[in-house]
N, C-alpha and C positions, 0 to 999 in steps of 0.2 A: 067244371072249373069256374064258370062265371058266378055260380052261387057261392062257391068257396071264397072267391075274391071279394064279392059283395059283403059276405059275412065278416071277412078279415078287415075290410075297410070300415065297417060299422063299429068294430071293436077298437081298432087302432086310432082312427081319426079323432074321436072324442078324447082318448087318452093323450094324444099328442097336443090337442088343443088345451087341455087342462095344464099340462106341463109347460107348454110353450107360452102360455099367458100368465103363469104364476109369477107374481111380483117378486117373491123372495128368490126364486131360482134365476129370474132375470137379473136381479140385483147382484147375485153371486157371479153370474157370467160377466156382466158389464163391469163389476168391481175389479175382477182380475185383469180386465183390459187396461186398467190404469197402470199396472205394473208390467204388462207384457213388453212394451217398447224398451223399458229400462232393463228388463231381464235379457232381452235379445242383445242389447248393446253390451251389457256386462258379459254375456256369453262370448261375444266377439273378442273381447280382451282376454278372457280366460282361454279361449281357443288359440289365440296367438301365443299365450304363455305355455300352452301344452299341445302344440301342433303335432299331429301323429307322424312325424318323420324322425328317424333315429339321430340324424345329424343336426336337427333344428336347434337344439339347445346350444351346441357348440358354435354354430354360425352366429346366433344372436348374442351369445356371451362375448364373442370376439368383437362384435360391433358396439354393444350397449353395456358391457360389463357383466360380472358374474352374478349380480343380484337383479338382473333385468326382469326375471320372471316374477319375483316378489312384487316389484313395482307394478308390473303389468296386471297382477291379480287384484290390485286395489279397487279399480272400478267394478270388478265382478263382486267383490265382497260388499262394496257400498250399495249394491242393488239386491243381491241375493240374501244377504244377512238381515235385511229390513223388509223383506217382501210381505210379511204379515202386516206390518204397519201400513204399507201401501194398499194392501187388500182391504183392511178395515176401513180406511178412509174412502176407498172407491165404492165399497158395498154400501156404506152409510149414505154416501152422496147419491148413488143410483136409486136406492130404495126411497129416500125422502123425495127425490124428484118425481118418482112415480105417484106419490101422494100429493104432489103440488105444494110441498112445504119447503122451508129453507134448507136446501141441500148442503150448502157449505157448513152451516151451523151443525147439522146432523152429523156430518163427517167428523167435525171436531169433537163433538160430544161422544161419538163412538170411539174415537181414539182415547179420550180420557177414561171412558169406561173400561177399555182394554187395559190401560196402564194400571187402573185400580186393582184389577184381579191378577196382575202380573207381579211376582216377587221382585223386589229391588236388591237382590243379592246374587252374587256369583261365588262359587267355591273355587279357590285358587291354591295350588301347591307350587311354591317357588322351586326353581331348578336346584337340585342338590339337596332338597329338604323333603322330609316325610310329613311335615305338619301341614294340615289343610286349613286355610284361612277363609273366613266368610267376609267377602268384600262387598261393600255397598256399591251397586252399579245397576245399569239397565242390561239384563242378561241377553246377549245376542241369541242364545239358544231359543228363547221364546219369541224373538223377533223374526226368526226364519221359519223353516218348515215345521219345527216342533210345535209352534204356537198357532199354526194355521187354522186348525179346526175351531179352537176357542176364539180366535180372531173373527172367523165367519159368524159364529153363534153370537158373540158379543155385539158385532155390528148390526146384525138383524134385530136382536132384542132391544138394544139401546135406541136404535132409530125408530123402531115401532113404538116404544114407550114415548119417545120424544114427539112423534107425530100424534099419538093418542092424546097426550096432554094438550097439544096445540088445538086439535080438533074439538076438544071439550071446552075450549075458550079460556083455559086457565093460563092467562098471560097478562102481563102488564101493558096497558094501553097508554100510549103517549098522545099528547095533544096535537092538534093540527099544526103544521109548519115545521115539525121536527124532521130532520133529514131521514130518508128511508133506511140508511145503514144503522143509524141510532135506534130507530123504531124496531128493526129486526133484532138488534142486540138485546133490547129490553124485553121483547116478546119471547125470546129464547131463555130468559133467566129462570122462570119457574119450571119449564120442561127440563132444563139442564139440571136444576137442583133435584128434581124427582129422579132422573136417571142416575145421577151421581150417588144419591142416597141409597137407591136400591142396589146398585153394584157394590157400594161400600158394605152393605149388610151381607150380600152374597160372599164377598171376599172374607169378611169376618167369620162367617159360618164355615167356609171352606178351610179356614186356618185351624178349625177345631177337629178336622178329619185327620186320619193317619197320614194322608198325603201332604198336608201342610199348606197347600194353596190350590186355587182352582185350576191353574195350569197343569199341575200334576194329576189332578182328578180327571180332567177331560182327556189328557194324553193317555193315561193308563186305562180308563174305562170306556173311552169312545174312539179316540183317534187310532190307537194301536190296533184294536180289533177290526176297525173298518179298513185300515191299510192292509191287514193280513187277509181279509176277505177279498179286497180289490186286487191284491197281488197274486191272483190265481188265474190259471188258464181258463177255467170254467167261467169265471166272472167276465173275462175279456170276450170270450166267444158269445156268451149270452147277450152282452151289451151290443156287440156288432150285429148279431142277428136282428135285434130290435131296430138298430140304427138303419139297416138296409131295408127292412120291411117298411119303415116310415118313408124312406126315399122312394120306394116303389109306388107309394100313393101320392107322390109329389110333395111330401112334407119333409122339411129339412131335418133329417135324422140326426145330423151332427149337433144341431142346436138342442134338440129334444133330449137325446141320450146324454150329450155332453154336459148339460146343465146339472145332471145328477152324478155322472161318472168322472168328469174332468177334474173336480177338486181332489178326488182320491188320487188320480194319476199325477196331478201336479205335486202333491205331497210326496209321493213315491219318487218322482223325478228329483225333488230337492234333496231327499235322502241320498240318492246316488251322487248328486253333484257335491254334497258335503263330503262324502267319502272320497270322491275323485280329487277334490282340492287338497285333502289331507293325505293323499297317497295311500288310503286304506282300501281293503277289498270292497268292491261295489256290491250292495246287498240285493237289489231288486231287478227282476227281469221285466215285469210289467210296469211300464212308466208311460208318461206322455210321449217321450221320444220313441219308445217301442211302437206305440200306436201310430204316430205320425210317419215314421220312417220305414216301418216294416209291414204294417197291416194293409195299407193301401198305397198305391202309386198312381198319382194323377187324380186323386179325389175318391169319393165313395165308390165302392165296387172295384177299386183298383183299375179304373177304366183306361189308364194309359196303355195297358196291355191290349185292351179291346181296340183302341184307336190304331195302334200299330198293325194289328191283324187286319183291320178294315182297310188300311192303306195297301197292305201286301196282297191280300187275296180277293177282296170284294170287287165286283165289276159293275154293279148298278151305279148309275150316275148320282143318285141321291146319297148313297153311303160314301162314295168316293169324294164328293164335294164336302160332305159333312166331316169326314175324317181329316181332310186337308185343312179345313177351318178350325178343327178342334185340337190339332196336334200341338201347336205352340202353347195355348192355354193349358192343355193337359200336362205338358212337361212341368209346368209350374203349379200343378195341383188344382186347376180350375176346370171343372168338368160339367158345368151347367149346359153347355151346348150339346153334349152327348146325352145327359139325363133327359132333357126336354126335346132334343132335336131328333134323336134316333127313332123313337124315344125309348127310354128305359121305364119311365113312369107308366104303370098299368100295362106293361108288356110282358105277358107270362113266358114268352120264349126266352127272354134275357134274364128273367128273375132268377133262375137257377144259377147260372154262372156269376151273376151280380152278387149273390149272397155267398156262393161257394168259394170264389177266388179269395176274398179277404179272410174267410175262415181258414182256408188252407194256408194262407200266408202266416196267420197268427200261430197256428199249430206248428208248422215247420220252423218258424223263427224261434218260437218258445223252446222247442226241444234242441235246436241248434245251439242256443245259449245255455240251456240247462246241462247239455252234455259237454260244454266247454269248447265247442267248435268255433263259436263266435263270442267275443267279449260282450258283457252286459253294456247297455247304453250308459254313457258317462253323465247324463243329466244336463248337458249343455243345451241351452235353448236356441234352436234354429228357427228362422221364419218357416212357416208351413209351406211356403212356395219354393223352398230349396229343392232342386232337382235330385232324382235318385242317383245312386252311385256316389255323387259328391256328398250327399247328406249321410249316407251309410259310412263313408270314410271318416267323417267328422265326429259322429256320435259313437261309432263302434269299430273303428279301425278298418284296415283293408279287408278283414274278414266280413265286416258288415256290408261293405260295398259289393263283395262277391255274392253274399247272400241275397242282396237286393236284386242283382242281375239274374240269379237263378230263379227267384220268385217271380220276377217280371216275365221271364221266358215261359215259366210254367203256367202263368196266368194266360199267356197268349194261346197255349195249347188247349186250355180249358174253355176259353171263349170261342175258339175256332169253329167247332161244329154248330154252335148256336147262331153265330153271326152269319154263317153260310146259309142256314135255313132262312134267315131274314133276307139275305142278299138275293137268294133265289126267288123269294116272294116279290121283292121289289123289281127284279128283272122282269118277271111276268107282268107286273102292273105297268112298268114302263113300256114293255112291248105292246100290251093291250092299248095303252094310251096312244102310242105311235101309230098303231094300225088304225085306230079309230080316227085319228087326225088325218091320215092318208085318205081314208074313205070320204072324209068330209071336205077334202081339198077340191076346189073347183078347177077343172081343166077346160081350156078353151077348145080343145079338140072335141068335147062333147056337145058343143053348140052347132046348130045348123044355121049358119048365117044366111043361107038362101031363103030360109023360112021367115026371116025378119022383114 
């Protein structure tokens, strides 16, 4: 077993280091963080407008009027419908900052490059008419989830070109005494011209293709196939196997695997949200919400089930104290105390359930949704700290809450025999320490005071 673990560590650790230190993956990860608070805020308004109670609309209509839901959805549309714009700016900013160049200017140039390759037309059919009009506009279709992959690619390429030109020294240098803001503006002039010119040529060439523009090219040839691949049970299971193996070696598996997999899940989530807002059938099972709300409870390994088992059945002082300290953080998805305190890192006894429980959760939840027993997740963005049952109710109705409860209890049964083995080991260690301490205690009865 030790040789196998050593071999696995030699394979996974360099891989994790390469992925975890990659500037482009870090830029994508941090770039999405720019939009995350706004998406959560927008989701709150959308959730209020579509709260999963049959009487909710009637209650709110009586208080706020019949069109209250439309007004409540405006903040959601203002954030979700422009999420690609926010992602482009965030990715450009993050990548330029890693190269120690003007991050703000890079973000702006990335946005301009994205708009260059985006068509400025929307097809519109007036109500009661069969004629389709081509209207000059900034199409929200490409500002939301449909344009996400091109947005990421554009931000990375535009920023890298911008940085490359600056590093080459191709910039206008201003004399001493000129304010720093003015200096930066003129230094960015030549790099910005290069980026804009290159993306202009790309846009021109893509217009010659049967698709008509680069947005359609990327969506049909790259984004749609990737989403189809990511929206599978096999892809989800494989991603989570790697995620938990990384955690086993003390590497943040969520950051490593998420850097590659999360953009796909986010796009799938946005497709569900778009359908949910329009009242259309929700298309995807595998989404970011499926991952956050059904794969794990209490963090990687679904360790909230483990914590509750520890509280109920374990007798060793070490585990009892640790479980008490870990319960509240675990309810809100924070499980570092268990990962490093139990520990789970490099602990072959817990490795099996640590990997098995999330895998079982994913498989059962997938088939429960595929069979129509539980509604697909609606795409609403909840904070990852949202407790179970409540989170299931919000993203997948009461059926989702029931499914979470079932998976949580099942996880407890899977963890039980393994944690009992550890508990027995710790009990023996504590008994041995106590016995040794008693032997080392000095008793005054052992002294012969007459001999002094």
